C-alpha positions, -999 to +999 in steps of 0.1 A: -559+141-153-585+135-127-620+119-132-645+120-101-683+125-096-700+156-098-724+173-078-745+204-073-734+237-089-706+220-110-730+201-130-739+233-148-706+230-165-710+193-169-741+203-190-725+230-207-696+209-220-720+182-232-742+208-250-711+224-263-694+190-277-730+178-289-733+211-312-698+215-322-676+185-326-699+156-338-685+150-373-721+147-392-752+168-388-777+160-359-794+128-369-829+147-369-845+175-353-866+153-329-832+135-318-818+171-311-848+183-290-847+150-271-809+157-264-815+193-251-843+184-230-826+160-212-791+179-209-810+207-190-793+218-159-825+216-135-833+179-150-797+166-144-792+183-111-827+167-102-817+131-114-784+133-094-801+146-063-826+116-064-799+092-073-810+080-104-779+095-121-743+097-115-721+122-135-685+121-139-660+147-149-626+148-164-604+175-156-571+186-166-539+194-148-552+230-142-583+220-130-605+226-162-631+203-171-626+182-204-650+156-206-687+145-190-700+112-187-732+101-171-749+068-163-782+063-145-793+035-123-806+012-148-770+008-162-775+032-194-747+055-204-766+087-209-736+109-218-701+105-230-688+141-242-650+148-247-636+183-258-624+179-292-586+184-282-587+158-258-600+131-276-580+099-287-561+101-255-579+073-237-602+096-218-633+078-231-620+045-226-612+052-189-646+071-183-663+040-197-644+019-172-653+042-140-689+040-149-686+001-153-670+000-118-698+024-104-726+005-116-713-028-103-702-017-073-733+007-063-761-009-081-749-046-084-754-044-123-734-069-147-736-050-176-739-014-192-758-002-222-760+028-245-782+040-274-760+051-303-765+067-334-747+069-363-725+042-375-695+058-367-702+061-330-713+022-333-680+016-343-661+034-315-683+014-287-677-019-304-640-011-302-644-009-265-664-041-261-700-034-265-725-055-289-755-048-308-785-058-289-815-038-302-819-018-334-846+008-335-850+018-371-877+041-388-899+066-375-882+098-358-856+080-334-834+057-349-807+041-330-789+008-320-789-004-284-755-018-275-745-035-242-715-045-225-710-070-199-691-056-171-658-075-168-627-071-146-605-097-159-584-094-188-606-075-212-587-055-238-597-023-254-583-011-290-581+028-291-589+026-327-600+002-351-573-021-367-593-023-400-623+000-403-638-020-430-637-053-411-649-036-380-679-020-399-688-054-414-688-069-379-712-044-368-733-045-398-737-083-395-743-078-359-773-053-366-786-074-392-786-105-366-805-080-343-831-070-372-836-108-379-842-117-342-866-087-337-886-100-369-884-139-357-899-125-323-928-106-340-937-138-358-938-160-328 
């Protein structure tokens, strides 16, 4: 499998894969209609092409051995991962982990960033990113756009990832305690 940046007309394929995966392979229903609408507006071919043309976004595609696009990811110039979508039959093969690492390398090399971030909903996806070194940073609750902002310092040392959680209950407890700490921190900041 090959992972490389995507440009021009091939970005339409990236958008189509992201939309298909979003609509068809996420376990639970879309969090809410407003989040779905936000996603669909963001993942418009013209929007993505413009962001890439203005160097505000880099889109990476992973292609199988016959050249078919099987995964797409994107990171913006502020270090936010805006897309990470893998066709269901290619999931749990290390593609997501590799794409995250490639985006980290790109962000560090081209934008001199020392961390990457992602806004994540629901809890099962928070566990996925926590198992790849992301930590909860900020929780936005209530309203129409609930999510957890997670960040990961870029580390090219001995950082190891787990492909699956060793114990889902323990992992969930660690994430929940991190989210509680984020909420307490936000509450303290509001008081001060």
